[in-house]
C-alpha positions in Angstrom: -16.6 1.9 -21.9 -16.6 5.6 -20.6 -14.5 5.8 -17.4 -14.5 9.0 -14.4 -11.5 10.0 -13.3 -11.6 11.8 -10.1 -8.7 13.8 -9.5 -7.6 13.5 -13.2 -5.2 16.2 -13.3 -3.0 15.3 -10.3 0.5 13.5 -10.3 -1.0 10.1 -10.8 -3.5 11.2 -12.9 -1.6 13.0 -15.3 -0.1 9.3 -16.4 -3.3 7.5 -15.9 -5.4 9.4 -18.3 -3.5 9.3 -21.3 -2.8 5.7 -20.6 -6.7 5.2 -20.6 -7.3 7.1 -23.5 -4.5 4.6 -25.7 -6.5 2.1 -24.6 -8.7 0.2 -27.1 -11.5 -0.8 -24.7 -12.1 2.8 -23.5 -14.4 4.9 -25.7 -14.1 8.3 -23.1 -12.7 9.7 -20.1 -14.3 12.0 -18.0 -11.8 13.8 -15.5 -13.5 15.4 -12.1 -11.4 18.4 -11.0 -11.3 21.6 -9.0 -8.3 22.6 -10.0 -6.9 23.4 -6.7 -4.1 20.9 -6.8 -3.9 20.0 -10.1 -3.8 21.6 -13.5 -4.8 21.3 -17.0 -1.2 21.4 -18.2 -0.6 18.1 -16.8 -3.2 16.8 -19.3 -1.3 17.8 -22.2 -1.3 16.0 -25.2 -4.5 14.2 -24.1 -6.9 16.8 -25.1 -9.3 16.1 -27.9 -13.1 14.7 -28.7 -12.5 12.0 -26.5 -11.5 14.0 -23.0 -14.4 15.2 -21.3 -13.9 17.5 -18.4 -16.0 18.6 -15.5 -14.7 21.1 -13.1 -15.9 20.3 -9.8 -15.3 19.2 -6.0 -16.4 15.7 -4.6 -17.5 17.5 -1.6 -20.3 18.9 -3.5 -22.5 15.8 -4.5 -24.2 17.2 -7.3 -20.9 17.7 -9.2 -20.0 14.3 -8.3 -23.5 12.9 -9.6 -23.5 14.8 -12.8 -19.8 14.1 -14.0 -20.7 10.1 -13.1 -23.8 10.1 -15.7 -23.3 7.3 -17.8 -20.0 5.9 -16.8 -19.2 2.7 -16.8 -16.1 2.7 -13.9 -14.7 5.2 -11.8 -11.3 5.0 -10.6 -11.3 7.5 -7.4 -8.1 9.6 -7.2 -9.1 13.0 -5.7 -7.7 13.7 -2.4 -5.4 15.7 -0.3 -1.9 14.2 -0.2 1.2 15.1 1.7 0.4 13.2 4.8 2.8 14.7 7.0 1.1 18.4 6.2 -2.9 16.8 7.1 -2.0 17.3 10.7 -3.0 20.9 10.2 -5.9 20.8 8.2 -7.7 17.7 9.7 -11.1 18.8 9.0 -10.4 19.7 5.1 -8.6 16.3 5.0 -11.7 14.3 6.2 -14.1 16.7 4.4 -12.1 15.9 0.9 -11.0 12.5 1.4 -13.7 10.7 3.4 -16.7 12.9 2.6 -15.7 13.0 -0.9 -15.5 9.7 -1.2 -19.0 8.8 -0.1 -20.3 11.0 -2.4 -18.5 9.2 -5.4 -20.0 6.1 -3.7 -23.0 6.8 -3.2 -23.5 8.1 -6.9 -22.5 5.3 -8.2 -24.7 3.2 -6.2 -27.5 5.3 -7.5 -26.2 5.3 -11.2 -25.3 1.6 -11.5 -21.6 1.8 -12.0 -19.8 -1.5 -12.5 -17.1 -1.0 -10.3 -15.0 1.6 -8.2 -11.3 1.3 -7.9 -10.4 3.7 -4.6 -7.2 5.1 -4.1 -5.8 4.1 -0.6 -2.2 4.0 0.8 0.2 1.7 2.5 0.6 4.9 4.9 -2.5 3.3 6.0 0.1 0.9 8.2 1.8 3.4 10.7 4.4 2.6 12.6 4.2 -1.5 12.1 7.0 -3.9 13.6 6.6 -6.5 11.1 9.0 -6.4 8.0 6.1 -8.4 6.1 2.8 -6.3 6.1 0.1 -8.0 4.5 -3.7 -6.6 3.5 -4.7 -8.3 6.9 -2.1 -6.6 9.0 -4.3 -4.2 11.8 -3.9 -0.7 10.2 -2.1 2.0 12.2 -3.3 5.5 11.2 -0.6 8.2 12.4 -2.1 11.1 10.9 -5.4 12.5 9.5 -4.9 11.6 5.8 -4.5 8.0 6.4 -6.8 7.7 9.2 -9.1 9.5 6.5 -8.1 6.8 3.7 -9.1 3.8 6.1 -12.5 5.8 7.1 -12.8 5.6 2.9 -12.0 2.2 2.9 -14.5 1.0 5.4 -17.1 3.3 3.3 -16.3 1.1 0.1 -16.8 -2.2 1.6 -20.4 -0.7 2.8 -21.1 0.3 -0.8 -20.3 -3.1 -2.5 -22.0 -4.8 0.2 -25.1 -2.4 -0.1 -25.0 -1.4 -3.9 -23.8 -4.4 -5.1 -21.1 -3.0 -7.0 -17.5 -4.5 -7.6 -14.9 -2.1 -6.0 -11.4 -2.4 -4.7 -8.8 -0.3 -2.8 -5.7 0.1 -3.9 -3.1 0.8 -0.8 -0.4 2.2 -2.7 3.1 2.7 -1.9 4.9 5.8 -2.0 5.2 7.4 -5.7 8.3 8.5 -7.6 9.1 9.1 -10.8 8.3 11.6 -13.7 4.8 12.8 -14.9 3.6 16.0 -16.2 1.9 16.7 -12.9 5.2 15.6 -11.1 5.0 16.3 -7.2 8.3 17.1 -4.8 7.1 17.0 -1.4 7.6 12.9 -2.3 10.9 11.8 -0.5 12.5 10.7 -3.8 11.4 13.2 -6.1 12.5 15.4 -3.3 15.8 14.0 -3.0 16.4 14.3 -6.8 15.8 17.8 -6.9 17.8 18.7 -3.9 20.7 16.9 -5.7 20.3 18.3 -8.8 20.7 21.8 -7.1 23.8 21.0 -5.0 21.7 21.0 -1.7 22.0 18.1 1.0 20.0 15.2 1.1 18.2 15.7 4.6 16.9 12.6 6.5 14.6 13.4 9.5 15.6 11.0 12.4 18.2 8.0 11.8 16.7 7.0 8.4 16.1 3.7 9.7 12.2 3.7 8.8 10.7 1.6 6.0 8.7 2.7 3.0 7.8 0.9 -0.1 7.8 2.7 -3.5 6.2 2.3 -6.8 7.1 4.8 -9.8 3.8 6.8 -10.8 4.0 5.1 -14.2 3.3 1.6 -12.5 0.8 3.0 -10.1 -1.5 4.2 -13.1 -0.9 1.1 -14.8 -2.3 -0.5 -11.6 -5.1 1.7 -11.5 -5.9 1.2 -15.4 -5.5 -2.9 -14.9 -7.9 -2.6 -11.8 -10.7 -0.4 -13.7 -10.5 -2.3 -17.0 -10.1 -5.9 -15.6 -12.2 -5.7 -12.3 -12.4 -9.4 -12.4 -8.7 -9.6 -11.9 -8.7 -8.0 -8.8 -11.7 -9.4 -6.7 -10.4 -8.9 -2.9 -11.6 -5.3 -1.5 -8.1 -4.7 -0.6 -4.3 -4.9 -2.2 -1.2 -3.6 -1.1 0.5 -2.3 -4.7 4.3 -2.3 -4.9 6.8 -4.7 -5.2 8.5 -6.7 -2.4 12.0 -5.5 -3.9 11.0 -2.1 -3.6 11.0 -1.5 0.3 13.7 0.5 1.0 14.5 2.7 4.2 15.2 6.0 4.0 18.7 6.2 4.4 19.0 3.9 1.7 17.0 5.9 -0.8 19.2 8.9 0.1 22.2 7.0 -0.8 20.6 5.5 -3.9 20.0 9.5 -5.2 23.7 10.1 -4.3 25.2 7.2 -6.4 23.3 8.1 -9.1 23.7 11.7 -9.2 26.9 12.9 -7.3 29.3 10.8 -5.3 29.7 14.2 -3.4 26.4 15.1 -2.4 26.3 15.7 1.3 23.8 13.4 3.1 22.6 15.3 6.6 20.5 13.4 9.3 18.4 15.9 11.5 17.9 13.2 14.6 15.6 15.9 16.2 12.7 15.5 13.7 10.2 12.8 13.4 10.9 10.5 10.7 7.0 9.7 9.8 5.3 6.1 9.5 7.4 3.3 9.0 6.4 0.2 7.1 7.6 -2.7 5.1 4.9 -4.3 2.8 4.3 -7.7 1.5 2.8 -7.5 -2.0 2.6 -11.2 -2.8 -1.2 -10.9 -3.1 -0.8 -8.1 -6.2 0.8 -11.2 -8.0 -2.8 -12.9 -8.4 -4.1 -10.2 -10.5 -1.6 -10.6 -12.9 -0.6 -7.2 -12.2 3.3 -6.3 -12.2 5.6 -2.9 -11.6 8.4 -2.7 -13.9 10.3 0.2 -12.7 13.2 0.5 -10.0 14.0 3.2 -7.6 17.1 3.6 -9.4 15.5 3.8 -12.7 13.1 6.4 -11.5 15.8 8.2 -10.0 17.8 8.1 -13.8 15.1 9.1 -15.5 13.4 12.1 -13.0 17.0 13.9 -13.3 17.3 13.3 -17.1 13.7 14.8 -17.3 14.6 18.0 -14.8 18.0 18.6 -16.3 18.3 21.4 -19.3 18.4 19.5 -22.8 18.8 16.2 -21.7 17.2 13.4 -23.8 14.8 10.9 -22.2 17.5 7.9 -21.1 15.9 5.4 -19.2 13.0 2.8 -20.2 11.5 0.8 -17.2 
């Protein structure tokens, strides 16, 4: 089959594209990316006759339709990320995240694409009081990023009804871990880098806010599984992560200190807003047959090994 990955030069894409290319069920992968945030360097080792790159913007319908011609399935990753930063660029966030998703779904309907897997987020839940948030919990987006993802999920549900395509939204946990396109505005990765450069681990608020976490390789595996086996993902929405990998931010700081250096300083800026807090249930995910493999501790050690000079890769999932 032929699969289109939008935003394929980004963090998750850099782990997903090689995974798809190595799967015997996949003949070709098309990557659509504007290269605004991602880089072709993130796909090093993947570039051959089975990888087709299209430089384009999901805000431009023509770019989307052109890239999607002849495609069987779509994994739609392209988005503005970094939820906290989107408060200052609301219009741009909605143009790329919501309107771009509408273009992807419209083209998929027009071109009779079999299925669309959409990258959503557990950030959509906001500051939920429950410690057992499932897919039926009301979403309470607190930033333009999450608002645009909620709107995009609505568009996906409408497209499934209107076009008869298979589609599912993966409400992904917070990513961490090494991939060629690694990002350092994510809390685990940020803490590891600060720790390796002998700087304090700075926690906003009291550190008691909850987040679920998933290694980028597990995230990539989930997107591939949903695209390649859509019959195993019949629900419109799935939380993606592990029940055992919900942590308070203070706990993440402690884990990074334990794994890197017991003398690392942890500072708390209680006058800073800690952002959303959500402790998520992933029981529905188990019904798909997919299961994450990594733990945060393993991911911290592996990322540190990757970043330190002349260190071999030490950690297997």
